[in-house]
N, C-alpha and C positions, 0 to 999 in steps of 0.2 A: 764390333763393328766395323767396317772399312771407310774408308773418309765419303765414296763416291754415295753411298749410302746415306750417312749424317748430312750429305752436301743435298742430296734430294729432298731429303726429310724439313731443311729446316728453309728451301725453297718452298716448298707447300705450306708449311704454316705461315711464313712471309707472303705469298701468296693472298691465302687463306686471310690472313689481319689485315691485309691492303683491303680485301675486298667487303669484310666487315666494316671500315672503316670508315671506304664511302659508300656503303647502305646505309649506313646511321649518321653518315654529315647530311648526305640528301633528306632522310626522313627527317630530321631536325630543320634544316634551311627550310623547307615544305611546309610543317608544320608553322613555322614563324613566321610564314608570309603568310599563311590561312586568316592565323589571327588577328594580322594586321589589316587585311584586306575588308572594308567593311561589304555586311552583307546586303544585299538586293531588299529591295523594301519591296511588299505587296499591300493592298486594300481591301478590304472588304466591305461593302457598306450595308450595316445593320440596318439601318433607316428611324425613319419615325416613330417613335413611342410617346405613350401617356402613360401616366402611373402616377395614383396617391399617392399622397406625403404623409410619414407616422402622426397618429395625434392633431391631426389637419383635414381642415377641407379644400386645400388645396391641392392643385393639380401641377405634376412635372411633364413639361412637353421637352421630348429631347431627342435629338437625330446623332446618330453615333456612326464613326466610320473607325472599323479595328487594323491600325499594322500589321502585319506579320513578315515573317522574314523566309517562311515557306511556304513557295508555290502550290505545292498539293496538298497544305491546310486551307485554303480557300474553298476546295471540291468538300473537305470537309464539313466547315463553316456554313457551307451552303446547305447542306443536306440536315443541317443540325442547327438549323435560325430559330427555331422555335424552343431549344434549348438556352442559346444563347439571349433570348428576349425574355423569357422566362428567370435566368439570371440576376437578367438586368433590374427587371422587374421587381425581385425578391429584395436587392441589394436598394434600390429607390424607395423601396417602404417599408426598410425597415431605419430612414433615415429623418429628420424631422425638418423643418423649416430650415432653424437653428445651424443644423449641419451641411447645408446644402447652402448657403450664404456664401457671397463672396469668392475670391479666387482661391484661398483657403480647401474652402469649401467642395470647389471643383476641381482642384487636386487631389486634394483625399479622396474623392469619388470617382476621377480618373485610375487610381493608383489601385483602390478597391476592385475595378470591375477588372481592372485587367490581371490583376492577382487573383481573381477568380474564375475566368474564363480559362485563365493558363492552365490553372487547377481541374479545370472541368474537363477540359480538353486533355491533360496529362502532356503538357511541352511548353517549352520555354521562346516558343516560335512567335507567338503572340505579344510584341513588344511595347505598342503603345496603344492608347485609344483618343480620339480625338471626339470634339464634341462641335458638330456644323450650330447645332444649337440646346441651350437648355435655360429652359426657362419656367421660374416657378410661379405659381399663377392661382 
């Protein structure tokens, strides 16, 4: 091969290498900034519900708001609100008064409801639930 061909091949390889490095650097930097950027939060009002407590004559009055990070999920939740109500009723009816007592009971209930709803809707975008009211009477 003559030196002109070798020089052209070397320049092409160098340009392609620089382009690849630039693309991968851009993608790496973009992925790092997306991870650090907090997701926007949206809220879905489940509303007020009443449910029986396991092995008791007590009733739970509960008012729940879901926190989600996907705006499109709000539309799905609205259409499937009956599934949310059913799932929450199942969870509460499986709890005794003792399991619902105190802040620890509330935290465990929040965690369980969040996990079950995330599983039900096959999403990680349900990030938390909030109790406006939680009364066992």
